[in-house]
N, C-alpha and C positions, 0 to 999 in steps of 0.2 A: 577632408580628410581618410577619402582609401586611398593618396598618396604621401601622405604619411604614413600610413599604416606597413606602407609598402617598405617604404623608406626605412623605417624601424626593426622592420623583419630582416632586412641586403643587410643591416649591422649589426647587428644579434647573431648572421649567418657570421659574417670579415670574421667578429669578435668571436668564435666557435673555432673556426676554421683555423686560425690565427694563435691558438691558444692550444691547438692540437699538432699543430708545424714545430711549434715551440719545443717538445716537449720528444719529436722523434729524433732521433741520434743522425744526426749529419756523418758520424764516421764509429764504426766498431773495430775494434781489434783484441786480440788474445792478449792473456797478461802473461807478463815472465814471472814463475812462480817462486824465481833467486833475487828480484828485485827489490832490495831493502825498502824500497817507497810502495810496491806493494804490502808488499808485508805488513807492514806501520797502519799502510791504511784496513788493514783485516786487522791485529791487534785489537785498534779503534774498535769496531765492530765487533768483537765480544765484550771489552769494556762497555763501552756500554749497553748491550743488548744484560749486562750483570747488571749497571745502575738502572735501568728500564725495568726489573725484573725480581727483585731481592731478595728472589726464593733462590737463584738461578746463582751457581758461582761455575762458569765455567771458566777452561784454563785453556786457550790458545794452544794447540797442536804445530797444523801443517798447514799448509796454503796450497790446494791440491788441482785448484784451475780457478778460470776467470775470463771474464771477457770488459772493457773496457768501454763507453760509449761514450763518444764525446756529443755535448749537448752545445744549444746555441749559449746556454746562462750556465755550463760546469760540465763536470767530468762527473758518469755513472760506472762504477766500481762495482760489476754482476762475478760477488766468487760464491767460490763453493771450497768448504775450511772445513780442518780436522776439530775437534775439540773434545776435552775431558770434563768431567761433570763429578772429578775422583773417584770416580770405581770405573765408568765403558768410558769409547773413546767411539763417538759419534759425528756426523758428517751434517755441515749448515748450513745453509744460501742466507747467502748478506747480500748486501744492496746500496752504497754507502754514496753519498751524493756529496762533488766537491767542488769549491768554488774557490780556488786555491788566491785569484786576486782580492776576493776577499775575506780570506784567512774562514770561509766555513766549510765547515764537513758535519753532514747530517746520514745516522744511521733511517734507512729510511724501511726496511726489514729487514730480520730474519729469522728462521724458522726451519727444522729438522729437513732433511731432505728425507724425504719416503723412496725406499728401499722397492725395485722395482721385481 
């Protein structure tokens, strides 16, 4: 019985470590803010945010900066952008997960950037 308990704890520990490892970036690099593909990803983020928040009517203006994190199972685009809500422009941060080989994109985070 004691052996089974220890074995079970080791299995849980191994699975936990493996899942955490899968989420860590293999490589990170800055985005080219003029790359049409990255601009398309940024536009996707704003459109998805508007779909998820019916009161939001943001219009994408410009990609300010970002980082591409290469993961084991896809790419995370961590982006800072400016968007207009109809009266003022504000900065927003967005994270988009893309798995191109599966034709999959998902907006995983979108929030205003707090000014320091």
